[in-house]
N, C-alpha and C positions, 0 to 999 in steps of 0.2 A: 223426495228431496230433489231440488232443482239441480240440473246438470250445469247451470250457468255459474260462472264465477264473477265476482264483483270487480269491475275495472275502476280504479281510483280516478277521480276527476283531475284533470290537468291543473297544475298550479298556476297562479296568476302570471301572466306574461311579464318577462323582465322589462318590457318597454313601458310598463305603467308608470313607474317612478320617473324616468327621464322625460316622458311626455308631459306628465302633470307638473313636475317641478320646473321644466323648461317653459311651459306656458305661464306658470305663476311668475317666474322671473321676468319674462317679457312684459307682462301686465303690470308688475311692480315698477319696472323701469318707465313704462308709459305713464303710470300714475304719479310717481315721484318726479320724473323728469319734466312732465308737462307743467306741474305745479311750480317747480323751480324756474322753468323757462319763462313762464308768464306771470310770475308773482307780482311784478310791478304794474301789470295791466288788470289785475284782479281787485275787486272791492274787498274791504275788510270790515266786518267778517264775511266769510264765504258761505255760500249756500250748503246746507247739510241735509236738506230734505226737500222732495218735490211731491206735489199732489198728483191726483189722477190725470190732470191736464198737462202734466210735466212742467208745472210752474213752481218755482222755488217758494216754499212757505215756511222755511226754517233756516236759521243761519248759526254759524259758530266760528271759532278761530281757525286759522290755517293749520295749526298743530292738530286740532280735532279732526279736520278733514284728512290730513295725512295719515294719522294713526288709525282712524276708523276704516278708511279704505284699505290700508295695508293689512290690518287685522283680518278683514273679511277675505282678502285674496290669499293670505298665507294659510288661514284655517282651511279654506276650500282646497288649496293646492296640496295640503298634507292629508286631509281627511279622505279624499277620493282614492288615492293609491292604497291607503290602509284598508278601505272598504273593499276595493277590488281584490286585494290580497286574500281577504277572508271570504270572498263570495263563493258560494257553493255552485257547482256546475259552471265554472268560470268561462267555458266556451261561449256562454251567453252573458253571465253576470259581469265579469271583468271588463270586456269591451264596452258594455253598456254604461257601467259606472264611470269608466275613464272618459268615454265620449261625452257623457252628461257633465262631468266635472270640468272638462276643458271648454265645453260650450259655455257653461256658466262663468268661468274665469274670464273669457273674452268678452262676454256680454256685460258683466259687472264692471270690468275695467273700462269698457266702452261707454257705459253710462256715466262713470266718473269723468271721463274725458269730455263727453258731450255736455255735461253740466258745466265744466270749466269753460269750454268754448262759448257757451251761452252767456257767460258772465264777463267776457273780455270787454274792457273799457266801459262797463256799466257803473253808474254812480253808486248803486247798492245791489246786494245779491237778491234780496226779496223781490219777487215779481219777474225775475229773469226766467227764461225757458231753456230747457235742454235743446241742443242743436239737433234738429230732426234728421237731417241728412246723415250726420255722423252716427246717430243712434241706429237708424235703419241699416246703415252699412255694417256696423259692428254686430248687429243682430244676425244678419245674413252670414257674415264672416264667422261668427261664433258657431252657428249651426253647421256650416261647412267644415270647420276645423273639428268640431265634435264628431261628425260622421267619419272624417279622415282618421282621427285618433282611434275610434272604435275599430276601424278596418285594420290599422297598423297593429293594434294590440292583438286582435284576432289572428292576424297573419303570423304573429310570433308564438302562438300557442302550439303545442305538439299536434302534429297531424293525426287525423283519425285513421285507424287501421283500415286497410283495404278490405273489400268484400270477400269473404271466403268463397273460393271458386266452386266447391262442390254443391253449393246452394244455388248457383246461377243457372246451370244448364239442365237441371232435372225437372221433368214434369211434376206437377203437384201430386198426382196419384202415385207415381213411382216413389217420390220423396216420402209420402205418408206411409206407403207400404214398407219401405225400407227402414222406417223409424228414424229418419235422419234427425240429428240433434242440432239445434241452432248453436253454432260454435261461438264461444266467448270472443269478443273483439270484432265480430261481424258487423259491418256498417254499410248501409246503402244510403246515398245522399242524392237528392235531385233538386236542382235549383229552378224555380219558376219565376217568370216575369210578366208584368201586365202587358196586354196587347198594345201595339204601337199607337193605335188610334186613341186609346185612353191616355197614353203618355202625351200625345199632342193636345188633347182636350184639356187635361189637367194643367199642362204647362202653360197653355194660353190663359186659363183662368187665374193661375198664380201670377203670371206676368201682368194681367189686367189689374189685379188687386194692388200689386206693387206700384205700377205706373200711376194709378189713381191716388195712392197714398203719397207718392212723391209730389204730384202736381197739384193736389188739393190744398188750398190755403184757407183754412177755417180757423181763425184765431180763437183760442179758448174753447174750441169744440173737440169732442172726442170721436166725431164721426169718422174721420180718416184714420184715427188710431185703432178703431174697431176693425178696420180692414186688415191691418198688419197681423194681428193674431189669427185672423181668418186664413190668411195666406200661409202662415206657419202650420196651422192645423191641417189644412188641405195637403200640404207637402208631407207632413209626418204621417198622416193617415194613408196617403198614397203609397208611401214607402213600406209602412208596416202591414197594411191589409191587402195590398194588391201585388205584392211580390214577396218572395221568401224562399226558404229551403226546407224541404221535407226530408226527415231522417228516420230510418228504421235501424234499430240495433237491439241489444238484449233488454233495453228499457222500454221497448214497444215502438210506437210510431208517434212522432210529434212534428210540428211545423214551427219554424222561427220566422216571424214577420220581419221583412227586411233583412233576413239572415241573422238577426240579433235577438229578438224578443220572442220567447216561447209563448205560443197562443193556444194550440190544441195538443193534448197529450193523452194517448190511450195506452195504459200499462198492460203488460202481458197477462196479469191476473184478471183483467177486465175484458180481454179479447174473447169474442165468440167465433167470428170468422172474418175473413178478408177476401175481397174479390177485386179484380181489375176490369175496367171497361171504360169506354168513352163517356165523358160527362159534358154537360152544357150548362151555362149560366141560367138559361131559361128554366131548368129543372129546380133550381134552388133560389130563384128570386134575384139574380144579378151577380155581378162580380164582387170579389173581396171576401170578407168574413161574413157569412150569411147564416141566418137561423130560419128554418122553415119546417114544415111538417115532415119532410124527408130526413131531417137531421141538421147537424151543424157542419157547414161546408167552408173550406178555404179554397176558393175557386178563382183562377186567374183567366179563364177563357175556355172555349170549347176544345176538347182534346182528351188525352189519356188521364185517367184518374184511378185512385184507390178508394174503395168503399169499405169501411170497417164497421162491422156490427159488434155492439157491446153486449155483455151479459145483462146489464141494466142501463136504461137510458137510450136516447136516440143515437142513430148512427153518426159516424164522423166521415166526411168526404174530403179528399185531398186531391188537388190538381198536382200533376207531376209533369216533368219535361217530355218524356218519351214513353211510348208503349212498352218498351223494354224495361224501363224503370218501374212501371206499374206492375208488370208481370213478376219482376224480381221481388218487389216489396210484398205483394200478396202471397207469394210462395214463402218468403221468409217469415212473414207474420203467422201464417198457418203452421209452419214448422215450429216457430217459437211457442205458439199456443200449446202444442202437443208436449213440449218439454216442461211445462209448468204444472204443478200439482193442482188438481181440481178442487 
């Protein structure tokens, strides 16, 4: 029988509702207010649908425009806090859902706004285009506010317990000989970030894509619009796969990409052994989340790491911030393995 007790997952942060409802309220004011402010300059009927080239190809009455936009915003603003409240393992789930919901609220509200601006003083709605500058601006704003919301929600969650002291200073051999038990509530956390040179390279790439998107004027073409999703994908992939937080506790070892999304998890019952040593991207085929003959690695650069051998399947390799973190994690994982039934 395991000596570990179950620690209940923290409840959804109290900031979820205020953040989501506040964002929803702001976007409703923008949606309803902009329509009321400009209604005399808008064609009748208004555009209600845009094709892949962001050109209006469907129209309806102003009431349809108001109700449809409001319905989507209200539904999303209420659905996300409920989903976050019921999310299991909410130190990851709740922040991610709230961040995603708030990003979508801003982006959808911005799409409605850019569609209206594109129709100002137009003789008819069909054939008008969304305002590109407004749309790109709200897309970036939405992503930024989504990330900020996730950080705020995570900050409001209960803090993780501190690492139990008697596991930190003992050598592995002495710890095993003494039969030390991995104490419930023990947590080791190590935050890793991508090298500065990669930050500069990726930042330059994203900036180049955005500049080209803003400056290219290709009417009816999707060429420049294909660059905007590319910039977003590069940004998200950089955050998720090139930085994160490695955690060891009674649930084993896992890594959260960008500090939010769980990527790799080895549970105690699957542990065979753990060791700490310096690792290098050249061993595993590069930076980020890598799959090679040596195993599956989350590696952010040359430096200290933890290598976990599993009872079945390839090894898992984790970059950590310091050699001390690596030593503590390997010791704790080997101690945790001995407390689990074979």
